[in-house]
N, CA, C and O atoms as a printed pandas DataFrame, in Angstrom:
     atom_number atom_name residue_name chain_id  residue_number  x_coord  y_coord  z_coord
0              1         N          MET        A               1  -26.543   62.177   63.874
1              2        CA          MET        A               1  -25.819   63.241   64.340
2              3         C          MET        A               1  -24.828   62.646   65.520
3              4         O          MET        A               1  -25.067   61.831   66.411
4              5         N          ASN        A               2  -23.436   63.480   65.128
5              6        CA          ASN        A               2  -22.044   63.252   65.736
6              7         C          ASN        A               2  -22.141   64.347   67.162
7              8         O          ASN        A               2  -22.679   65.420   66.889
8              9         N          LYS        A               3  -21.864   64.250   68.047
9             10        CA          LYS        A               3  -21.273   65.123   69.297
10            11         C          LYS        A               3  -20.148   64.537   69.760
11            12         O          LYS        A               3  -19.696   63.392   69.722
12            13         N          THR        A               4  -19.682   65.900   70.346
13            14        CA          THR        A               4  -18.420   66.107   70.579
14            15         C          THR        A               4  -18.517   66.545   71.561
15            16         O          THR        A               4  -19.039   67.637   71.785
16            17         N          VAL        A               5  -17.666   65.223   73.018
17            18        CA          VAL        A               5  -17.399   66.045   74.274
18            19         C          VAL        A               5  -15.874   66.048   74.853
19            20         O          VAL        A               5  -14.885   65.314   74.841
20            21         N          ASN        A               6  -16.261   67.262   75.344
21            22        CA          ASN        A               6  -14.725   67.384   76.189
22            23         C          ASN        A               6  -14.400   66.495   77.962
23            24         O          ASN        A               6  -14.868   66.331   79.089
24            25         N          VAL        A               7  -13.492   66.235   77.244
25            26        CA          VAL        A               7  -13.122   65.528   78.955
26            27         C          VAL        A               7  -11.633   65.724   79.232
27            28         O          VAL        A               7  -10.633   65.433   78.574
28            29         N          LEU        A               8  -11.824   66.365   80.525
29            30        CA          LEU        A               8  -10.686   67.142   81.510
30            31         C          LEU        A               8   -9.833   65.700   81.506
31            32         O          LEU        A               8  -10.277   64.591   81.802
32            33         N          SER        A               9   -8.252   66.104   81.012
33            34        CA          SER        A               9   -7.209   64.940   81.531
34            35         C          SER        A               9   -6.121   65.750   81.451
35            36         O          SER        A               9   -6.071   66.798   80.806
36            37         N          TYR        A              10   -4.865   65.061   82.387
37            38        CA          TYR        A              10   -4.129   66.065   83.000
38            39         C          TYR        A              10   -2.716   64.449   82.826
39            40         O          TYR        A              10   -2.856   63.245   83.043
40            41         N          LEU        A              11   -1.410   65.336   82.314
41            42        CA          LEU        A              11   -0.447   64.147   82.419
42            43         C          LEU        A              11   -0.130   64.446   83.689
43            44         O          LEU        A              11   -0.055   65.635   83.998
44            45         N          GLN        A              12    0.161   63.245   84.834
45            46        CA          GLN        A              12    0.732   62.829   85.358
46            47         C          GLN        A              12    1.915   61.846   85.910
47            48         O          GLN        A              12    1.956   60.616   85.892
48            49         N          PRO        A              13    3.146   63.077   86.555
49            50        CA          PRO        A              13    3.919   62.313   86.466
50            51         C          PRO        A              13    4.316   61.256   87.134
51            52         O          PRO        A              13    3.876   60.930   88.237
52            53         N          THR        A              14    5.588   60.377   86.185
53            54        CA          THR        A              14    5.560   59.164   87.440
54            55         C          THR        A              14    7.160   58.901   87.687
55            56         O          THR        A              14    7.945   59.460   86.921
56            57         N          TYR        A              15    7.668   58.058   88.747
57            58        CA          TYR        A              15    9.354   58.073   89.272
58            59         C          TYR        A              15    8.966   56.802   89.283
59            60         O          TYR        A              15    7.901   56.235   89.528
60            61         N          LYS        A              16   10.271   56.387   88.902
61            62        CA          LYS        A              16   11.119   55.064   88.847
62            63         C          LYS        A              16   12.191   55.154   89.593
63            64         O          LYS        A              16   12.341   56.352   89.833
64            65         N          GLU        A              17   13.002   54.552   90.080
65            66        CA          GLU        A              17   14.417   54.231   90.481
66            67         C          GLU        A              17   15.236   53.426   89.640
67            68         O          GLU        A              17   14.982   52.235   89.818
68            69         N          VAL        A              18   16.056   53.612   88.854
69            70        CA          VAL        A              18   17.048   53.130   87.640
70            71         C          VAL        A              18   18.442   53.012   88.583
71            72         O          VAL        A              18   18.854   54.056   89.088
72            73         N          THR        A              19   19.041   51.983   88.783
73            74        CA          THR        A              19   20.294   51.391   89.313
74            75         C          THR        A              19   21.344   51.830   88.165
75            76         O          THR        A              19   20.773   51.578   87.104
76            77         N          VAL        A              20   22.655   52.386   87.890
77            78        CA          VAL        A              20   23.843   52.850   87.030
78            79         C          VAL        A              20   24.724   52.439   87.884
79            80         O          VAL        A              20   24.832   52.520   89.108
80            81         N          LYS        A              21   25.490   51.874   86.842
81            82        CA          LYS        A              21   26.740   51.407   87.409
82            83         C          LYS        A              21   27.861   52.739   86.716
83            84         O          LYS        A              21   28.041   53.066   85.543
84            85         N          VAL        A              22   28.500   53.310   88.073
85            86        CA          VAL        A              22   29.528   53.926   87.631
86            87         C          VAL        A              22   31.279   53.597   87.371
87            88         O          VAL        A              22   31.770   53.211   88.432
88            89         N          ALA        A              23   32.031   53.643   86.540
89            90        CA          ALA        A              23   33.526   53.610   87.103
90            91         C          ALA        A              23   33.809   54.492   88.339
91            92         O          ALA        A              23   33.180   55.519   88.591
92            93         N          THR        A              24   34.590   54.105   88.918
93            94        CA          THR        A              24   35.511   54.278   90.101
94            95         C          THR        A              24   36.495   55.083   89.570
95            96         O          THR        A              24   36.557   56.302   89.726
96            97         N          GLY        A              25   37.421   54.264   88.817
97            98        CA          GLY        A              25   38.458   54.547   87.783
98            99         C          GLY        A              25   39.756   53.927   88.898
99           100         O          GLY        A              25   40.945   54.187   88.713
100          101         N          ASN        A              26   39.304   53.182   89.912
101          102        CA          ASN        A              26   39.752   52.322   91.066
102          103         C          ASN        A              26   40.354   51.238   90.589
103          104         O          ASN        A              26   39.554   50.529   89.978
104          105         N          THR        A              27   41.632   50.741   90.622
105          106        CA          THR        A              27   41.921   48.962   90.054
106          107         C          THR        A              27   42.752   48.113   91.229
107          108         O          THR        A              27   43.310   48.320   92.307
108          109         N          LYS        A              28   42.481   47.095   90.369
109          110        CA          LYS        A              28   43.074   46.293   91.409
110          111         C          LYS        A              28   44.039   45.229   90.576
111          112         O          LYS        A              28   43.482   44.560   89.706
112          113         N          ARG        A              29   45.204   45.076   90.761
113          114        CA          ARG        A              29   45.693   43.532   89.571
114          115         C          ARG        A              29   46.192   42.560   90.707
115          116         O          ARG        A              29   46.975   42.882   91.601
116          117         N          PHE        A              30   45.491   41.050   90.494
117          118        CA          PHE        A              30   46.169   40.281   90.882
118          119         C          PHE        A              30   46.496   38.475   89.917
119          120         O          PHE        A              30   45.808   37.517   89.564
120          121         N          LEU        A              31   47.414   38.737   89.880
121          122        CA          LEU        A              31   47.974   37.230   88.937
122          123         C          LEU        A              31   48.112   37.617   88.006
123          124         O          LEU        A              31   48.221   36.723   87.167
124          125         N          GLY        A              32   48.256   39.656   87.192
125          126        CA          GLY        A              32   47.775   39.524   86.132
126          127         C          GLY        A              32   46.603   40.336   85.473
127          128         O          GLY        A              32   46.804   41.147   84.569
128          129         N          LEU        A              33   45.559   40.100   85.912
129          130        CA          LEU        A              33   44.229   40.266   85.657
130          131         C          LEU        A              33   44.414   41.851   86.231
131          132         O          LEU        A              33   45.430   42.268   86.787
132          133         N          ILE        A              34   42.964   42.771   85.915
133          134        CA          ILE        A              34   42.822   44.097   86.169
134          135         C          ILE        A              34   41.482   43.804   86.567
135          136         O          ILE        A              34   40.721   43.013   86.009
136          137         N          LYS        A              35   41.330   44.265   87.234
137          138        CA          LYS        A              35   40.122   44.725   88.317
138          139         C          LYS        A              35   39.349   45.788   88.252
139          140         O          LYS        A              35   39.416   46.465   89.278
140          141         N          ARG        A              36   38.766   46.125   87.586
141          142        CA          ARG        A              36   37.992   47.589   87.553
142          143         C          ARG        A              36   36.890   47.583   88.577
143          144         O          ARG        A              36   36.139   46.651   88.862
144          145         N          PHE        A              37   36.964   49.569   89.393
145          146        CA          PHE        A              37   35.944   49.062   90.471
146          147         C          PHE        A              37   34.648   50.005   89.865
147          148         O          PHE        A              37   34.653   50.976   89.108
148          149         N          THR        A              38   33.455   49.215   90.598
149          150        CA          THR        A              38   32.435   50.169   89.622
150          151         C          THR        A              38   31.397   50.343   91.116
151          152         O          THR        A              38   31.248   49.464   91.965
152          153         N          LEU        A              39   30.763   51.734   91.131
153          154        CA          LEU        A              39   29.676   52.040   91.989
154          155         C          LEU        A              39   28.060   52.067   91.654
155          156         O          LEU        A              39   27.473   52.378   90.618
156          157         N          SER        A              40   27.568   51.617   92.942
157          158        CA          SER        A              40   26.066   51.672   91.781
158          159         C          SER        A              40   25.381   52.697   92.493
159          160         O          SER        A              40   25.475   52.757   93.719
160          161         N          VAL        A              41   24.574   53.662   91.717
161          162        CA          VAL        A              41   23.843   54.247   92.325
162          163         C          VAL        A              41   22.590   54.875   91.647
163          164         O          VAL        A              41   22.448   55.334   90.513
164          165         N          THR        A              42   21.788   54.764   92.614
165          166        CA          THR        A              42   20.527   55.282   92.068
166          167         C          THR        A              42   20.223   56.196   91.607
167          168         O          THR        A              42   20.597   57.329   91.911
168          169         N          ASP        A              43   19.432   55.866   90.724
169          170        CA          ASP        A              43   18.859   57.907   89.892
170          171         C          ASP        A              43   17.187   57.935   90.140
171          172         O          ASP        A              43   17.230   57.011   90.952
172          173         N          HIS        A              44   16.190   58.164   90.100
173          174        CA          HIS        A              44   15.428   58.848   90.374
174          175         C          HIS        A              44   14.574   58.899   88.787
175          176         O          HIS        A              44   13.919   59.930   88.941
176          177         N          TYR        A              45   14.277   58.463   87.606
177          178        CA          TYR        A              45   13.796   58.985   86.484
178          179         C          TYR        A              45   12.601   59.150   86.313
179          180         O          TYR        A              45   11.802   58.214   86.324
180          181         N          ARG        A              46   12.190   60.705   86.074
181          182        CA          ARG        A              46   10.969   61.379   85.838
182          183         C          ARG        A              46   10.391   61.035   84.894
183          184         O          ARG        A              46   11.108   60.845   83.912
184          185         N          GLY        A              47    9.336   60.864   84.768
185          186        CA          GLY        A              47    8.554   61.012   83.222
186          187         C          GLY        A              47    6.999   61.249   83.338
187          188         O          GLY        A              47    6.592   61.394   84.490
188          189         N          ALA        A              48    6.114   61.306   82.376
189          190        CA          ALA        A              48    5.381   61.174   82.509
190          191         C          ALA        A              48    3.982   60.460   81.814
191          192         O          ALA        A              48    4.094   59.706   80.847
192          193         N          SER        A              49    2.882   60.730   82.316
193          194        CA          SER        A              49    1.989   58.879   81.818
194          195         C          SER        A              49    1.486   59.821   80.638
195          196         O          SER        A              49    1.747   61.022   80.571
196          197         N          ASP        A              50    0.712   59.091   79.698
197          198        CA          ASP        A              50   -0.383   59.427   78.606
198          199         C          ASP        A              50   -1.387   60.461   79.209
199          200         O          ASP        A              50   -1.775   61.584   78.887
200          201         N          GLU        A              51   -1.665   59.485   80.343
201          202        CA          GLU        A              51   -3.172   60.880   80.698
202          203         C          GLU        A              51   -3.954   60.442   81.493
203          204         O          GLU        A              51   -4.301   59.278   81.293
204          205         N          THR        A              52   -4.502   61.107   82.603
205          206        CA          THR        A              52   -5.585   60.716   83.393
206          207         C          THR        A              52   -6.140   61.364   83.654
207          208         O          THR        A              52   -5.651   62.443   83.988
208          209         N          VAL        A              53   -7.688   61.147   83.689
209          210        CA          VAL        A              53   -8.765   61.288   82.907
210          211         C          VAL        A              53   -9.632   61.666   84.233
211          212         O          VAL        A              53  -10.194   60.688   84.726
212          213         N          LEU        A              54   -9.789   62.591   84.731
213          214        CA          LEU        A              54  -10.616   63.115   86.242
214          215         C          LEU        A              54  -12.562   63.051   85.594
215          216         O          LEU        A              54  -13.478   63.351   86.359
């Protein structure tokens, strides 16, 4: 005989800091080489876990 059991579960938000390099558009020339400047920005990535069982 098969029995069905209901279990309460909820999605739990997860947060992760992600570092992204963004080009600023500034350049500097030195001996024929061009150096482009970038800016590191940390963003918060928001997702959801598979499940959390109560």
